[in-house]
C-alpha positions, 0 to 999 in steps of 0.5 A: 820500390820502382827505382825511378832515377835508374830509369829517368837515366836510362830514357836520358840517355836514349832520348840524348841519342836519339836527339844526335841522330835526328840533328844530323839526319836534318844537317843532311837534309836542312830543309826537312824541318821534322827531324829538327823538331823532333830532335829537340823534342828527344832532347827537351824530354832527356832535358827535363828528365834530367832535372827530375832526376835531380830531385832534392839536388836542385830546388823544386821549382827547377826540378818539378815544375820546371823539369815537368813543363820540359819534358812535356814540351819535347811532346808539342815539339814530336807534334810539330814533326808530324806536321812539318811533314805534312808541310802543314801549319802548325795549330796553337793546339800543339802547346797544351801538353806545358800548357795543361801542365802550367795551368794546375801544377800551382794549385796549392792540393795539386803542387803540395800533392804528390800524388795530385802532381803524378795524376796531373802530368799524365793527364798532360800526357794523355793530351800529348799522346792525343795530339800526336794521334791527330797529326799523324791521323792529318797525312795520306793514311791511305798511301802510307799505311805504317801510319795506321799502326803509328797512331795505334800507339800513340793512342795506346800511350794516350790510354795508358797515361790516362788510366793511370791519372784515373787509377790514382785519381780513385785509389788515392794511393800514398807517395810510395805507390804513385811513385811505382805507379807513375814510374812504370807509367813512366818507362811503360810510356818510354817503350810505347814511344821507342817503337813509335821512333823506330815505325817513324822511321819506317813512315818516313823510308816509304816516302823516301823510298817513293819519291825516288821512284817517283823521280825515276818516272818523271821528267825533271824539266816539266813534271810530267811523266817521261817515257818510263813512267809513261809507257807503264799506265799503258796496261791500264788504260788498255784494262780500262777500256776493255773493261769499258767497253772503250778504245784505247788513243795513243796521242803524239803531239810535237811542238812546232818549230821548236828549235827556232824558238830556241833560236831566236829566243833563247834555251831559257825561253825553249825551256819555258814552252815546254813547262808552259805545254805541259802543266796546260795540255795534262790537265785535258787528259783523262787521269793525267796519264800524259808525258814526255817522250822527249825533246818536243814531243810528247804523248798521252794514253787516254781509253775514248769511246770513238774517234771524235772524243780522242779528236775533241780531247786533241783539239782542245790542247791544240786550240788551248796552245796557240792562245796560251802566252808563253813570255820570256822577257819582254817577248811573246814566244808564237807556238803551236802543236801538231797532233798525231793520233791512233786508236785501236780496239781495248782487246787488239791494242799493242804499244808498239804499234799505236804508237808508231801508227800515232807518230806516223799520223803526227807525219802527216800532221807535219805534212800536211802544213802543221799546227792540225791534228791527223787520227788514225784509226782501226784499219789504218792503225793495224796497217803495218809502217812502210817506207815512202816509196820514191816516185818513179819515172813519169810518176806525179808527186803528190804535193802537200796541198793533195795531201791536206785535200785528201785528209780532209775527204777521209775526215781524220785532218783537223786544223785551224781554220 
């Protein structure tokens, strides 16, 4: 005969241990409510099974009706934990397992028959396993492949409980056989739950690693890519441009007179300007390959069909930023941006040369009076950067107006009218 008391004692000790571990994890990261719900789940399950194990020593109402309801409420807490992990609203169906038990256990033909009570418990537990599988499947299955295995474990548990209930309903076993079958089913479920806990730990670890990796590639102030994260996308953009027979465009953005903004309105206003520009500009860049290079300088990579498409993207950002109301206190901060663009054929695109060429184009935009866009095509981007020669005696130094007029004639300057 299966010693159910021993099995329940083993599971209670394991559940209490896991509950303690999860509560400690929750105290370490109190914002993650999933740990709290999972810890409550194991605590309630341990308490419920301990009350069931005391059958004969405590009133039947406490041991059977209440004990099983508390154990099933533990399943509800696990479901709530997975929903909390994905920041989803906790739905009413989370409470179905204990609700099914309480709805059926007081029926006369169930309350007075041990086999029927075991059937009812298994049906309620199968409902809980189904709810767990649904909660796991509601997350991002494509990015978190461990969810597939975890969902499979809960599906197996649901099938096990439902199969046990169906077998007992058909065979009508004696109380001894029902105890053995129910005990085996309970221990098998406990084993599957242990596997599920291990997979859940793996899921949380993978998510933490992905979060840390994202943090190392993201600018903490603006939320866009940092320099390292942005540069890591260049090869992907180059490959995409090559497969689509397009050009690679590098765009550099520099907020005009940013130091004056900090000096006049304060650094908090400067941070607000940086954040506002980043959030706005990112929306215009294909696939959001946009990041902060440092200070007030941003950059974007894009696969474009020609120079006109690159300039259209840049001009959309520039004109929108001019109209963007950046408020700090009672003041509206006037903001503009200068943009330098460098283009190259995908097969010849070199990240260092393109960034250098875009930087020279950006310098030209600033020399042209700021709040404009200057584009260097393939010829200019391929040309090596050279220092500006010092004027010799008798040589005329070009003025800013001369530079602007020259850029206009070349068709590489776009600015506000």
